[in-house]
N, CA, C and O atoms as a MOPAC input file, in Angstrom:
PM7 MOZYME 1SCF
protein

 N     20.39900 1   -15.96700 1   -72.41700 1
 C     20.30500 1   -16.53000 1   -71.08100 1
 C     20.31100 1   -15.45300 1   -69.88100 1
 O     21.19800 1   -14.60600 1   -69.99300 1
 N     19.52600 1   -15.34600 1   -68.82100 1
 C     19.19500 1   -14.52700 1   -68.15800 1
 C     20.14300 1   -15.15600 1   -66.47600 1
 O     20.27500 1   -16.32100 1   -66.10200 1
 N     20.57600 1   -14.04800 1   -65.88800 1
 C     21.02400 1   -14.31000 1   -64.59800 1
 C     20.03600 1   -14.68700 1   -63.48900 1
 O     18.85800 1   -14.32800 1   -63.47800 1
 N     20.70200 1   -15.54200 1   -62.43900 1
 C     19.67600 1   -15.82200 1   -61.47700 1
 C     20.61300 1   -15.36600 1   -60.21800 1
 O     21.84200 1   -15.29200 1   -60.18200 1
 N     19.70700 1   -15.09900 1   -59.25500 1
 C     20.25900 1   -14.51200 1   -57.78200 1
 C     19.50800 1   -15.73200 1   -56.58100 1
 O     18.33800 1   -15.76000 1   -56.20100 1
 N     20.82800 1   -16.80200 1   -56.13200 1
 C     20.35500 1   -18.01500 1   -55.39500 1
 C     20.74900 1   -17.81700 1   -53.95300 1
 O     21.57300 1   -16.99000 1   -53.56100 1
 N     19.92800 1   -18.84800 1   -53.04600 1
 C     20.43900 1   -18.72700 1   -51.88400 1
 C     20.66900 1   -20.09300 1   -51.57100 1
 O     19.99700 1   -20.88100 1   -52.23600 1
 N     21.61800 1   -20.68700 1   -50.54200 1
 C     22.16200 1   -22.18300 1   -50.47300 1
 C     22.13600 1   -22.16800 1   -48.84300 1
 O     22.66500 1   -21.32400 1   -48.12100 1
 N     21.33900 1   -23.38600 1   -48.42100 1
 C     21.41700 1   -23.38900 1   -46.87000 1
 C     22.82400 1   -24.42800 1   -46.69400 1
 O     22.90000 1   -25.57400 1   -47.13700 1
 N     23.74100 1   -23.80000 1   -46.03600 1
 C     25.04300 1   -24.64500 1   -45.59700 1
 C     24.80800 1   -25.44600 1   -44.11500 1
 O     23.99400 1   -25.19800 1   -43.22500 1
 N     25.79600 1   -26.45400 1   -44.20000 1
 C     25.92200 1   -27.19000 1   -43.13800 1
 C     26.07900 1   -26.49600 1   -41.50000 1
 O     25.56300 1   -27.11800 1   -40.57100 1
 N     26.71200 1   -25.37200 1   -41.26400 1
 C     26.57700 1   -24.89200 1   -40.30400 1
 C     25.25600 1   -23.80400 1   -40.04500 1
 O     25.28100 1   -22.92500 1   -39.18300 1
 N     24.17300 1   -24.04000 1   -40.92100 1
 C     23.15000 1   -23.23300 1   -40.72400 1
 C     23.38000 1   -21.75900 1   -41.12500 1
 O     22.83600 1   -20.90500 1   -40.42500 1
 N     24.04700 1   -21.41500 1   -42.06300 1
 C     24.63800 1   -20.20600 1   -42.65300 1
 C     24.11100 1   -19.97300 1   -44.37600 1
 O     24.04600 1   -20.81600 1   -45.27100 1
 N     23.84200 1   -18.76400 1   -44.40200 1
 C     23.27100 1   -18.97800 1   -45.66100 1
 C     23.98400 1   -18.10600 1   -46.76500 1
 O     24.03100 1   -16.90800 1   -46.48600 1
 N     24.60000 1   -18.51500 1   -48.08100 1
 C     25.26300 1   -18.37400 1   -49.13500 1
 C     24.68700 1   -17.79600 1   -50.06600 1
 O     23.64400 1   -18.39900 1   -50.32000 1
 N     24.90300 1   -16.54000 1   -50.99600 1
 C     24.04800 1   -16.10800 1   -51.69700 1
 C     24.99800 1   -15.88400 1   -53.15300 1
 O     26.08000 1   -15.29800 1   -53.13700 1
 N     24.51400 1   -16.33300 1   -54.11200 1
 C     25.36500 1   -16.29100 1   -55.30200 1
 C     24.72600 1   -15.81200 1   -56.67400 1
 O     23.51400 1   -15.61400 1   -56.58900 1
 N     25.12800 1   -15.65000 1   -57.56100 1
 C     24.29900 1   -15.70000 1   -59.12300 1
 C     25.17200 1   -15.98200 1   -59.85400 1
 O     26.36800 1   -15.78800 1   -59.63600 1
 N     24.46600 1   -16.71100 1   -61.27500 1
 C     24.91400 1   -17.47500 1   -61.75600 1
 C     23.90100 1   -17.68600 1   -63.01800 1
 O     22.76100 1   -17.33200 1   -62.71500 1
 N     24.00000 1   -18.09100 1   -64.13700 1
 C     23.37700 1   -18.10200 1   -65.52000 1
 C     23.11900 1   -19.55800 1   -65.32800 1
 O     21.90400 1   -19.75100 1   -65.36800 1
 N     23.82900 1   -20.71700 1   -65.12500 1
 C     23.54300 1   -21.81300 1   -64.43800 1
 C     23.40600 1   -22.34100 1   -63.24300 1
 O     24.47600 1   -22.76100 1   -62.80400 1
 N     22.22700 1   -22.52600 1   -62.33500 1
 C     22.73800 1   -22.37200 1   -61.04600 1
 C     22.71900 1   -23.95500 1   -60.57900 1
 O     23.00300 1   -24.23900 1   -59.41600 1
 N     22.44500 1   -24.75700 1   -61.33900 1
 C     22.16200 1   -26.32600 1   -61.03100 1
 C     23.82500 1   -26.61700 1   -61.12100 1
 O     24.32500 1   -27.28500 1   -60.21600 1
 N     24.62900 1   -26.14100 1   -62.15400 1
 C     26.05400 1   -26.48500 1   -62.04600 1
 C     26.81800 1   -25.68400 1   -61.25300 1
 O     27.88600 1   -26.14200 1   -60.84800 1
 N     26.46100 1   -24.48200 1   -60.92000 1
 C     27.36900 1   -24.01100 1   -59.74700 1
 C     27.34500 1   -24.34600 1   -58.56300 1
 O     28.31900 1   -24.32600 1   -57.81000 1
 N     25.82200 1   -24.81200 1   -58.18100 1
 C     25.55000 1   -25.43000 1   -56.60900 1
 C     26.17800 1   -26.74800 1   -56.84600 1
 O     26.54600 1   -27.15700 1   -55.74500 1
 N     26.53300 1   -27.77600 1   -57.95800 1
 C     27.46800 1   -28.92000 1   -58.23300 1
 C     28.86500 1   -28.21300 1   -57.46400 1
 O     29.36400 1   -28.42700 1   -56.35900 1
 N     29.21200 1   -27.36000 1   -58.48200 1
 C     30.52100 1   -27.06300 1   -57.98500 1
 C     30.86100 1   -26.57900 1   -56.60400 1
 O     31.73400 1   -27.00700 1   -55.84800 1
 N     30.23900 1   -25.87400 1   -56.47200 1
 C     30.08700 1   -25.99200 1   -54.72200 1
 C     30.06800 1   -26.88400 1   -54.00800 1
 O     30.93500 1   -26.82800 1   -53.13600 1
 N     29.16700 1   -28.08400 1   -53.97600 1
 C     29.29100 1   -29.25100 1   -53.27900 1
 C     30.45800 1   -29.87800 1   -53.83000 1
 O     30.76600 1   -30.84400 1   -53.13200 1
 N     31.28800 1   -29.70100 1   -54.87800 1
 C     32.39400 1   -30.15700 1   -55.09500 1
 C     33.48900 1   -29.70400 1   -54.44100 1
 O     34.52700 1   -30.34700 1   -54.28000 1
 N     33.20600 1   -28.27800 1   -53.94800 1
 C     34.15000 1   -27.11700 1   -53.47800 1
 C     35.43100 1   -27.08500 1   -54.28200 1
 O     36.57700 1   -27.46900 1   -54.05000 1
 N     34.53700 1   -26.18900 1   -55.83000 1
 C     35.21100 1   -25.93700 1   -56.83300 1
 C     34.83300 1   -24.85800 1   -56.94700 1
 O     35.36100 1   -24.21800 1   -57.85600 1
 N     33.75000 1   -24.14400 1   -56.09200 1
 C     33.86100 1   -22.62500 1   -56.17300 1
 C     33.98600 1   -21.47700 1   -55.40200 1
 O     35.06700 1   -20.90500 1   -55.54200 1
 N     33.34600 1   -21.06700 1   -54.77500 1
 C     33.62200 1   -20.27800 1   -53.33100 1
 C     34.39900 1   -20.73400 1   -52.16200 1
 O     34.25400 1   -21.70200 1   -51.41600 1
 N     35.33700 1   -19.69500 1   -52.20800 1
 C     36.41100 1   -20.46200 1   -50.48700 1
 C     35.08600 1   -20.65100 1   -49.67100 1
 O     35.07700 1   -21.51100 1   -48.79000 1
 N     33.97400 1   -19.90400 1   -49.90900 1
 C     32.81800 1   -20.01000 1   -48.11800 1
 C     32.58400 1   -21.50500 1   -48.02800 1
 O     32.12800 1   -21.92300 1   -46.96400 1
 N     32.84200 1   -22.38300 1   -49.02400 1
 C     32.38000 1   -23.70200 1   -48.88900 1
 C     33.48000 1   -24.62200 1   -48.39900 1
 O     33.33600 1   -25.79800 1   -48.06400 1
 N     34.72300 1   -23.83700 1   -48.40600 1
 C     35.81900 1   -24.79900 1   -47.86000 1
 C     35.60900 1   -25.30900 1   -46.55300 1
 O     35.94200 1   -26.47600 1   -46.34600 1
 N     35.08600 1   -24.59900 1   -45.58300 1
 C     34.82900 1   -24.63500 1   -44.31300 1
 C     33.52700 1   -25.47800 1   -43.92300 1
 O     33.33100 1   -26.23800 1   -42.97500 1
 N     32.63000 1   -25.04300 1   -45.07900 1
 C     31.16000 1   -25.77300 1   -44.65600 1
 C     30.81800 1   -26.71900 1   -46.18300 1
 O     31.44400 1   -26.67900 1   -47.24200 1
 N     29.74900 1   -27.44200 1   -45.86400 1
 C     29.13900 1   -27.86500 1   -46.89900 1
 C     27.88800 1   -27.37300 1   -47.44200 1
 O     27.28300 1   -26.80300 1   -46.53400 1
 N     27.29000 1   -27.34900 1   -48.44300 1
 C     25.87600 1   -27.07400 1   -49.05700 1
 C     25.28500 1   -28.02200 1   -48.64800 1
 O     25.61400 1   -29.19600 1   -48.81800 1
 N     23.93900 1   -27.44600 1   -47.80600 1
 C     23.09700 1   -28.53300 1   -48.05600 1
 C     21.67900 1   -28.51900 1   -48.67500 1
 O     20.92500 1   -29.49000 1   -48.59600 1
 N     21.38700 1   -27.45100 1   -49.24700 1
 C     20.10400 1   -27.24300 1   -50.13800 1
 C     19.90700 1   -26.04200 1   -50.52800 1
 O     19.95500 1   -25.14100 1   -49.69100 1
 N     19.62700 1   -25.74200 1   -51.96000 1
 C     18.84400 1   -24.55300 1   -52.44500 1
 C     17.79400 1   -24.06600 1   -51.97700 1
 O     16.71500 1   -24.57100 1   -52.28800 1
 N     17.85500 1   -23.03900 1   -51.17400 1
 C     16.69000 1   -22.35900 1   -50.79300 1
 C     15.91400 1   -21.50100 1   -51.38500 1
 O     14.69000 1   -21.43800 1   -51.27400 1
 N     16.70900 1   -20.72700 1   -52.11800 1
 C     16.20100 1   -19.74200 1   -53.05900 1
 C     16.38600 1   -19.71000 1   -54.13500 1
 O     17.24000 1   -20.45300 1   -54.62000 1
 N     15.60500 1   -18.77500 1   -54.97300 1
 C     16.13300 1   -18.58600 1   -56.21700 1
 C     15.40000 1   -17.71300 1   -56.80100 1
 O     14.22000 1   -17.72900 1   -56.45100 1
 N     15.81200 1   -16.66100 1   -57.87400 1
 C     15.35600 1   -15.72700 1   -58.33500 1
 C     15.88900 1   -15.80000 1   -59.77900 1
 O     16.95700 1   -16.39100 1   -59.93500 1
 N     15.29800 1   -15.29200 1   -60.80800 1
 C     15.51200 1   -15.68500 1   -61.85800 1
 C     14.94600 1   -14.22700 1   -62.72500 1
 O     14.17800 1   -13.35500 1   -62.32000 1
 N     15.76900 1   -14.37600 1   -64.28300 1
 C     15.19200 1   -13.16700 1   -65.10100 1
 C     16.24900 1   -11.90900 1   -64.46400 1
 O     15.64100 1   -10.92100 1   -64.05200 1
 N     17.72900 1   -11.87100 1   -64.35600 1
 C     17.98400 1   -10.48900 1   -64.38300 1
 C     19.09800 1   -10.30800 1   -65.41500 1
 O     19.48700 1   -11.25900 1   -66.09300 1
 N     19.45900 1    -9.43100 1   -65.49300 1
 C     21.02200 1    -8.93300 1   -66.01600 1
 C     22.08600 1    -9.32300 1   -65.01300 1
 O     21.84500 1    -9.55900 1   -63.82900 1
 N     23.51900 1    -9.38300 1   -65.69000 1
 C     24.24600 1    -9.45500 1   -64.84600 1
 C     24.46200 1    -8.46000 1   -64.11200 1
 O     25.10400 1    -8.68400 1   -63.08500 1
 N     24.08900 1    -7.30000 1   -64.33400 1
 C     24.32700 1    -5.86000 1   -63.29200 1
 C     23.12900 1    -6.27200 1   -62.30900 1
 O     23.39700 1    -6.19800 1   -61.11000 1
 N     21.93200 1    -6.66600 1   -62.64000 1
 C     20.79700 1    -6.55300 1   -61.62000 1
 C     20.92900 1    -7.29800 1   -60.78400 1
 O     20.58300 1    -6.99000 1   -59.64400 1
 N     21.44600 1    -8.47200 1   -61.05300 1
 C     21.52800 1    -9.84700 1   -60.58300 1
 C     23.08900 1    -9.51600 1   -59.16000 1
 O     23.23900 1    -9.89000 1   -57.99700 1
 N     23.68500 1    -8.90600 1   -59.83900 1
 C     24.69400 1    -8.35400 1   -58.75000 1
 C     24.52900 1    -7.48100 1   -57.67600 1
 O     25.15400 1    -7.46300 1   -56.61500 1
 N     23.53900 1    -6.69200 1   -58.09200 1
 C     22.82300 1    -5.22600 1   -57.18600 1
 C     22.11600 1    -6.26700 1   -56.08500 1
 O     22.38200 1    -6.30600 1   -54.88300 1
 N     21.21900 1    -7.04200 1   -56.74400 1
 C     19.98000 1    -7.83500 1   -55.93600 1
 C     20.67000 1    -8.76800 1   -54.82200 1
 O     20.20600 1    -9.01600 1   -53.70900 1
 N     21.97400 1    -9.26600 1   -55.40900 1
 C     22.79900 1    -9.99600 1   -54.20400 1
 C     23.52300 1    -9.33500 1   -53.30200 1
 O     24.03000 1    -9.87700 1   -52.31900 1
 N     23.63300 1    -7.88300 1   -53.63700 1
 C     24.45200 1    -7.35300 1   -52.44400 1
 C     22.98000 1    -6.89700 1   -51.91200 1
 O     23.25900 1    -6.56600 1   -50.75900 1
 N     21.66400 1    -6.69400 1   -52.05300 1
 C     20.88900 1    -6.33600 1   -50.95400 1
 C     20.61800 1    -7.17400 1   -50.32200 1
 O     20.33400 1    -6.88600 1   -49.16000 1
 N     20.57700 1    -8.21200 1   -50.61300 1
 C     20.24200 1    -9.61300 1   -50.07500 1
 C     21.29700 1    -9.86900 1   -48.86900 1
 O     21.27000 1   -10.92600 1   -48.23800 1

């Protein structure tokens, strides 16, 4: 399974960028406030960007670039 880089639009109109092998599961975790601390103060609105086909290393580097 390949790694994905994703971006979520948040309730305060900021963007959150992350990486995951299972983006659907990860977005659900964010919505349930079980993921990143970033979502304790804001709610995810929708997934706005998805880039697939990465290794863990290239996904992490791409996340840092974004």
